[in-house]
C-alpha positions in Angstrom: 4.0 2.4 -18.1 6.6 1.0 -15.8 5.6 0.1 -12.3 7.0 -0.6 -8.9 5.8 -2.3 -5.7 7.2 -1.1 -2.4 7.9 -3.8 0.2 8.9 -1.5 3.0 8.2 -1.4 6.7 9.3 -3.7 9.5 7.7 -7.1 10.2 7.6 -6.7 14.0 3.8 -7.0 14.2 3.9 -10.3 12.3 6.6 -12.0 14.4 9.4 -11.2 12.0 7.6 -12.5 8.9 7.3 -9.9 6.0 3.7 -8.7 6.0 3.4 -8.9 2.2 3.8 -12.7 2.5 0.7 -13.0 4.7 -2.4 -14.4 3.0 -5.9 -13.1 2.5 -8.4 -15.6 1.0 -5.5 -18.0 0.5 -3.4 -15.6 -1.6 -0.4 -13.7 -0.5 -0.8 -9.9 -0.3 2.2 -9.5 -2.6 0.6 -11.8 -5.2 -2.6 -9.8 -5.1 -0.8 -6.5 -5.7 1.4 -7.9 -8.4 -1.7 -9.2 -10.2 -3.5 -5.8 -10.0 -0.5 -3.8 -11.1 0.3 -6.2 -14.0 -3.3 -6.1 -15.3 -3.3 -2.3 -15.1 0.1 -1.6 -16.7 0.7 -4.6 -18.9 4.2 -4.8 -17.4 6.0 -6.7 -14.7 6.6 -4.4 -11.7 9.9 -3.8 -10.0 10.0 -4.8 -6.4 11.7 -2.3 -4.0 12.8 -4.3 -1.0 15.7 -4.4 1.4 15.2 -7.8 2.9 18.0 -10.2 1.8 15.4 -12.9 1.1 13.3 -10.7 -1.2 14.5 -12.3 -4.5 12.9 -15.5 -3.4 9.5 -14.0 -2.7 8.4 -13.7 -6.3 11.0 -15.0 -8.7 9.4 -13.2 -11.7 10.2 -9.8 -10.2 13.4 -7.8 -10.4 14.3 -6.7 -6.9 16.2 -3.5 -6.1 17.2 -2.1 -2.7 16.8 1.5 -1.6 19.4 3.9 -3.0 19.0 5.9 0.3 18.4 3.4 3.1 16.4 4.2 6.2 14.3 6.9 4.7 10.9 5.2 4.9 8.4 4.8 2.1 9.6 8.1 0.6 13.0 6.5 0.1 11.3 3.6 -1.6 9.4 6.0 -3.9 12.7 7.8 -4.8 14.4 4.4 -5.6 11.5 3.4 -7.9 11.4 6.7 -9.6 15.1 6.9 -10.3 15.7 3.3 -11.3 14.8 4.0 -14.9 13.7 7.2 -16.7 10.1 8.1 -17.2 7.0 8.0 -15.0 6.3 5.1 -12.7 3.1 3.7 -11.1 3.8 2.9 -7.5 1.8 0.7 -5.1 2.4 -0.6 -1.6 2.6 -4.4 -1.2 0.2 -4.5 1.7 -3.0 -3.4 -0.1 -4.8 -6.5 -1.1 -7.9 -4.9 -2.6 -6.4 -2.6 -5.2 -8.6 -2.5 -8.3 -6.8 -2.9 -11.7 -9.5 -0.7 -13.2 -8.8 2.1 -10.7 -5.0 1.8 -11.4 -5.6 1.9 -15.1 -7.8 5.0 -14.7 -5.1 6.8 -12.6 -2.5 6.0 -15.3 -4.7 7.3 -18.1 -5.4 10.6 -16.3 -1.8 11.3 -15.0 -0.1 12.9 -18.1 -0.7 16.6 -17.1 0.8 16.2 -13.7 4.1 15.4 -11.9 2.2 13.3 -9.4 -1.3 11.9 -9.7 -3.0 10.3 -6.7 -6.5 9.1 -5.7 -8.3 11.0 -3.0 -8.9 8.9 0.1 -10.8 8.8 3.4 -7.6 8.8 5.4 -6.0 11.6 7.3 -3.8 12.7 4.4 -6.9 12.9 2.1 -4.9 11.2 -0.7 -3.3 7.8 -1.0 0.4 8.3 -1.7 1.2 4.6 -2.1 -1.1 4.2 -5.1 -0.3 6.7 -7.8 1.7 7.8 -10.8 5.0 9.6 -10.0 6.7 11.5 -12.9 10.3 12.6 -13.3 9.5 16.0 -11.9 9.1 14.4 -8.5 12.7 13.3 -8.2 14.5 16.5 -7.2 11.8 17.6 -4.7 11.8 14.1 -3.1 15.6 14.2 -2.9 15.4 17.6 -1.2 12.9 16.2 1.3 15.1 13.2 2.0 18.1 15.5 2.4 16.3 17.5 5.1 15.2 14.4 6.8 11.5 14.9 6.0 10.4 11.3 5.3 6.6 11.8 5.3 5.3 10.5 1.9 3.6 13.8 1.3 6.5 16.0 2.3 7.3 17.2 -1.2 3.8 17.6 -2.6 3.8 21.4 -2.5 6.8 21.5 -4.8 5.2 19.5 -7.7 2.2 19.7 -9.9 -0.1 17.4 -7.9 -3.3 16.1 -9.5 -5.9 14.1 -7.7 -8.7 11.8 -8.7 -11.8 13.1 -6.8 -13.2 10.7 -4.2 -16.5 10.5 -6.1 -14.6 9.0 -9.0 -12.6 6.7 -6.8 -15.9 5.3 -5.5 -16.8 4.1 -9.0 -14.2 1.4 -8.4 -15.3 0.5 -4.9 -15.3 1.6 -1.3 -12.1 3.7 -0.7 -11.7 2.3 2.8 -11.6 -1.2 1.2 -9.6 -0.3 -1.9 -6.8 1.4 0.2 -6.8 -0.9 3.2 -3.2 -1.3 4.5 -2.5 -4.6 6.3 -0.2 -3.4 9.0 -1.1 -5.8 11.8 -2.8 -9.1 12.5 -6.0 -7.2 13.3 -5.9 -5.6 9.8 -5.4 -9.1 8.3 -8.5 -10.3 10.1 -10.4 -7.2 8.8 -9.3 -8.0 5.3 -10.5 -11.6 5.6 -13.9 -10.3 6.8 -14.1 -7.8 3.9 -13.2 -10.5 1.4 -15.9 -12.8 2.9 -18.5 -10.0 2.6 
């Protein structure tokens, strides 16, 4: 299955440095996510990034920019989904503890759905930046973008959504660790503590 990593979001909380280039345990967040995705899919992921320096971040990756700029992560999802035909596994670049085994399980269970996501402990109850997006998501996402609804879950009611139950997610680790997003220096410190533990 093809795959994509979303390198979105501003870098204001890291002094202008792209957050995916920060390190946890001596390895960049981006490298950790690339490794997990490659191990799960057997393919080199696409990198969706708008930063003009993105091609230098990881020379082995093909970089594409958003087809609909300034639409948040949903715009990045749409870009990844429509870059080539077929389903795509999508992950955010700021999640250093993604389990390749979890990703592989999501991919293996996704065939019956337009969208397949793991349940999470977060406020949305699913993790939209770690899942399989099928071609059936493209038109509903485009409609959401057209109506300026940029929330990652805005189109979910219009597709066949399947979820991996939280009890199954726990087989691969603590969901709060698996789906930790590094959005600030404090999150980076937390990630270092979790790695040490």
